[in-house]
Each structure stands twice: as structure tokens, then as C-alpha cells.
Wavefront OBJ file of the C-alpha trace (Angstrom):
o trace
v 63.666 75.023 118.983
v 63.477 72.169 121.618
v 61.614 69.027 120.969
v 58.311 69.231 123.089
v 59.589 66.626 125.535
v 62.487 68.907 126.390
v 60.091 72.013 126.882
v 57.875 69.986 129.323
v 60.478 68.031 131.310
v 59.566 69.086 134.902
v 63.228 68.787 136.129
v 64.430 70.761 133.157
v 61.834 73.531 133.708
v 62.715 73.316 137.477
v 66.376 74.213 136.618
v 65.582 76.912 134.154
v 63.309 78.632 136.894
v 66.076 78.269 139.390
v 68.585 79.832 137.284
v 65.989 82.674 136.519
v 65.735 83.180 140.196
v 69.283 83.420 141.061
v 69.746 85.868 138.082
v 66.885 87.989 139.158
v 68.446 88.164 142.775
v 69.767 91.636 143.570
v 73.472 91.134 142.654
v 72.760 88.238 140.261
v 75.427 86.403 142.184
v 75.874 82.676 142.814
v 74.943 81.825 139.303
v 76.794 78.901 138.406
v 76.115 75.166 137.841
v 76.141 73.868 141.316
v 74.002 76.888 142.780
v 71.557 76.295 140.098
v 71.198 72.679 140.962
v 71.062 73.274 144.670
v 68.479 76.114 144.233
v 66.384 73.607 142.157
v 66.921 70.700 144.669
v 68.482 68.658 141.980
v 71.394 66.456 141.842
v 74.529 68.116 140.624
v 74.767 66.182 137.555
v 71.366 67.232 136.441
v 72.323 70.079 134.578
v 75.061 68.445 132.569
v 72.844 65.583 131.811
v 69.660 67.545 130.596
v 71.412 70.557 128.884
v 75.039 69.100 128.018
v 77.057 71.794 129.250
v 76.910 75.211 131.271
v 76.788 77.198 127.846
v 73.867 75.115 126.645
v 71.956 75.642 130.013
v 72.477 79.517 129.851
v 71.454 79.433 126.276
v 68.332 77.671 126.962
v 67.620 80.323 129.737
v 68.509 83.030 127.438
v 66.021 81.589 124.895
v 63.173 81.576 127.360
v 63.934 85.025 128.456
v 63.861 86.380 124.723
v 60.546 84.510 123.983
v 59.153 86.403 127.017
v 60.096 89.638 125.515
v 58.740 88.573 122.184
v 55.518 87.514 123.807
v 55.301 90.722 125.742
v 55.736 92.639 122.415
v 52.982 90.745 120.713
v 50.660 91.034 123.702
v 51.109 94.771 123.700
v 50.787 95.472 120.118
v 47.998 92.776 119.304
v 45.079 95.063 119.298
v 46.818 97.859 117.506
v 46.044 98.234 113.622
v 49.251 97.648 111.499
v 51.253 100.814 111.049
v 54.211 102.740 111.958
v 52.907 103.383 115.444
v 52.615 99.704 116.075
v 55.815 99.161 114.786
v 57.460 101.939 117.062
v 55.815 100.544 120.231
v 57.180 97.104 119.266
v 60.709 98.356 119.126
v 60.381 100.682 122.086
v 58.880 97.672 124.036
v 61.924 95.431 122.951
v 64.416 98.230 123.923
v 62.819 98.744 127.270
v 62.601 95.072 128.151
v 66.404 94.956 127.608
v 66.821 98.040 129.844
v 64.633 96.765 132.782
v 65.939 93.301 132.742
v 69.388 93.274 133.841
v 69.645 89.518 133.686
v 68.632 89.342 130.022
v 71.207 91.898 129.263
v 73.833 89.887 131.367
v 73.207 86.571 129.602
v 73.109 88.483 126.112
v 76.534 89.956 126.916
v 77.954 86.852 128.515
v 76.956 84.629 125.799
v 77.342 86.586 122.467
v 80.999 85.415 122.006
v 80.271 81.641 122.756
v 79.618 79.714 119.872
v 76.095 78.294 121.143
v 75.391 81.919 122.246
v 76.213 83.468 119.035
v 74.203 80.902 117.088
v 71.266 81.452 119.294
v 71.486 85.186 119.180
v 71.906 85.157 115.380
v 68.965 83.001 114.862
v 66.706 85.316 117.054
v 68.148 88.481 115.377
v 67.373 86.812 111.864
v 63.842 86.109 113.133
v 63.323 89.700 114.464
v 64.506 90.828 111.003
v 61.906 88.652 109.254
v 58.991 89.991 111.357
v 60.082 93.574 110.717
v 60.351 92.832 106.809
v 56.754 91.336 106.859
v 55.436 94.239 108.770
v 57.170 96.848 106.479
v 55.894 95.066 103.390
v 52.402 94.884 104.845
v 52.657 98.648 105.237
v 53.686 99.249 101.789
v 57.233 100.626 102.701
v 59.776 100.737 99.821
v 62.589 98.241 100.329
v 61.155 96.446 103.308
v 63.828 93.864 103.718
v 66.623 96.282 103.423
v 64.972 98.637 105.911
v 64.118 95.583 108.213
v 67.924 94.862 108.063
v 68.835 98.381 108.944
v 66.372 98.619 111.811
v 67.467 95.227 113.145
v 71.066 96.354 113.274
v 69.995 99.672 114.764
v 68.003 98.147 117.539
v 70.751 95.725 118.215
v 73.339 98.600 118.625
v 70.902 100.679 120.616
v 70.415 97.748 123.003
v 74.224 97.273 123.202
v 74.929 100.852 123.825
v 72.116 100.848 126.699
v 73.593 97.853 128.232
v 76.907 99.486 128.249
v 75.486 102.744 129.708
v 73.150 100.656 132.157
v 70.507 103.162 131.421
v 68.317 104.214 128.440
v 69.952 106.303 125.578
v 67.166 108.688 124.556
v 69.108 110.210 121.677
v 69.612 106.650 120.143
v 65.793 105.931 120.339
v 64.668 109.250 119.070
v 67.125 108.900 115.901
v 65.396 105.226 115.337
v 61.837 106.604 115.598
v 62.713 109.452 113.284
v 64.190 107.223 110.900
v 61.000 105.117 110.913
v 58.774 108.264 110.299
v 61.033 109.262 107.359
v 61.700 105.892 105.725
v 58.491 105.935 103.850
l 1 2 3 4 5 6 7 8 9 10 11 12 13 14 15 16 17 18 19 20 21 22 23 24 25 26 27 28 29 30 31 32 33 34 35 36 37 38 39 40 41 42 43 44 45 46 47 48 49 50 51 52 53 54 55 56 57 58 59 60 61 62 63 64 65 66 67 68 69 70 71 72 73 74 75 76 77 78 79 80 81 82 83 84 85 86 87 88 89 90 91 92 93 94 95 96 97 98 99 100 101 102 103 104 105 106 107 108 109 110 111 112 113 114 115 116 117 118 119 120 121 122 123 124 125 126 127 128 129 130 131 132 133 134 135 136 137 138 139 140 141 142 143 144 145 146 147 148 149 150 151 152 153 154 155 156 157 158 159 160 161 162 163 164 165 166 167 168 169 170 171 172 173 174 175 176 177 178 179 180 181 182 183 184
């Protein structure tokens, strides 16, 4: 998590918005430090001064995008009663966000083998697993922590398979949902 001054720094936010716009472009082209600074109307040294290096900048951008997905899942499921249907909708929404947002998939793929990226992804996956475990425990499911780890691994693998296919993989999604139905 970033200190609040980092989250509210206007130039920092402008650089993140500029990078997001470049990534959202049709081909995702011109996504490099110079292009981000130019798109933000910021001096070329701004990115390094505020983020440290290119990987740290891309991780900050990835964190923002992951948070957006998490907020979307929370918003969509907030009025539903606790239960397997809410859990299924949350997992489907997460997977769908990965399919519908090529820039998110691109950053996840590009950063997963960098130290900073792997740390960020690992912490977000751990948080995802904790939330699943809490939900499963509240539902009275047997072995909620172990089931949460299995679900987290399955969702991660499905998201990667869909990234590689550049499309949904319905058979994997159906298998995940059937597992949820039968894991009671």
C-alpha cells in the first residue's frame, strides 16, 4: 500500500492516467517511460523521480487496475446475500474483467517474472485467497482455507489460460463452478 501522499500526488496520478490511456489504446503501443511522460505533459525525469523505475511504475499501474477489478466485484455482489451464488458471481466477474481488459492481462503477463511484479501479484493473490476463505467459512463450508487455496489457484490458472487463448475458456469456467457446487 502506498502512503496517502503518494496516492494523492497530482503528478503521480496524472502519470498513472497517462499510462492507462496509452495501454487502453487500440494496439497498446507506445507504452514506454518517454511516451508516458509526454502523454502526461510531464518532464522526462518525473517517472523515475516519483516511482523509482519503470517496473515500479508499471506495478503501481497494475495495482490501480487490480483495485478497480476488486471494487467492481464488491459493487456487483454487495447487495447479494452471502452464499455460493454470490461467490460464483464474484469469481466470474473477476475472470470476465481479465478477459475484457487486455491492458490488465498485458501488465500481469509482463510483470509476473519481475521481482516487484511477482511480489505485487503474490500479495494480491494472497488477499484474494483470504477473502475467499472468509466467505467459505461464513458459509460453513468444510476446510475453508484449503478450499480457498484451491479456488485461488484454479482462478489464477483459468485467467492465465484465457490470457493465452485471448478468449474465454468456458470448459474451465464450468469446471470451477461445478467444483463450487460440489465442495460442500
